[in-house]
N, C-alpha and C positions, 0 to 999 in steps of 0.2 A: 926848551922846557919839556918836561916829561908829561905824558897824558894825565897822570894822576893830579899833578899840579894844575894843569889846564882845567880838568873837570871840577876840582875844588874851587878854583877862582871863578870859573864860569857860573857855578851854582851860587856862590856868594854874591856875584854881581847881578845875577838874575833876580835873586830875592831882594836885594837892595833896590833894584830898579822898580820892582813891583810896588815898593813902598814910596819911592821917590818920584814916580812917573809924573804926577800932576805938578809937583814942585819944579822938576826939571823943565817941563813944558812951559810953565809960567815964568820962572826966573831966567831961563836961558833961551827964550824964543828967538829964532833966527840965527842961533849959534850952533856950533858943534861942541859936544860935551865929551869929556873923558871920564870914564868910570873905572875905578880900580879898587881892589880890596874892599868892595862894598860901599864905596863913597865917591862922590864927585870930586875929582882931583884937579880939574881945570876946564875952562871953556874959552873959546875964541871964535872969530868969524869964519875961519876956514879949517878944513881938515888938517892941513899941514901945520898951521899955527897952533892948533890944539895939540898935535903930536909933539911939537917943539916944547910946549909948556910941560908936558909930561916928562920929556927927556931932560928937562932942567931941574926936576925935583931932586931934593937931596938924596932920596932913595928912590930910584926908578923901579917901578913894579915890574915883575916878570911878565905879567899879563894885564892888559888893559883894553878897553873898548873906546873907540871914538865914533860918535854917531851924531846926526842932526837931532837937535832937541825935540823936534816935532815928529820924529820917526821912531819906530820900534827897533831897537838894536838887534842884530842877529848874533845871539850868544853862541851859536854853534860853528861859526866861521873861525878858522885859524889862519892868520896872516903872519908870515915871517918877514917883518920889516926891519930886521937888524941891519944897521949900516945904511939905511936908505934915507935917513934924515939929513 
């Protein structure tokens, strides 16, 4: 993914998270949440299980975050996890 795409997606997810923070913490307490394209696209009890949910989507997003519902996601980190599922 190029940096412009990363920056655009990161900004979209950051803005969405600000609006969804309380809902995420309430609805998904104790779980890991996947956020992509400005919306929650999955949640599961482990990081790996949440990633697998994202990878099974009909259209897998180029960029997504997986984070514990009760924690602030780090929007500035870039992980290259291609092929590691």
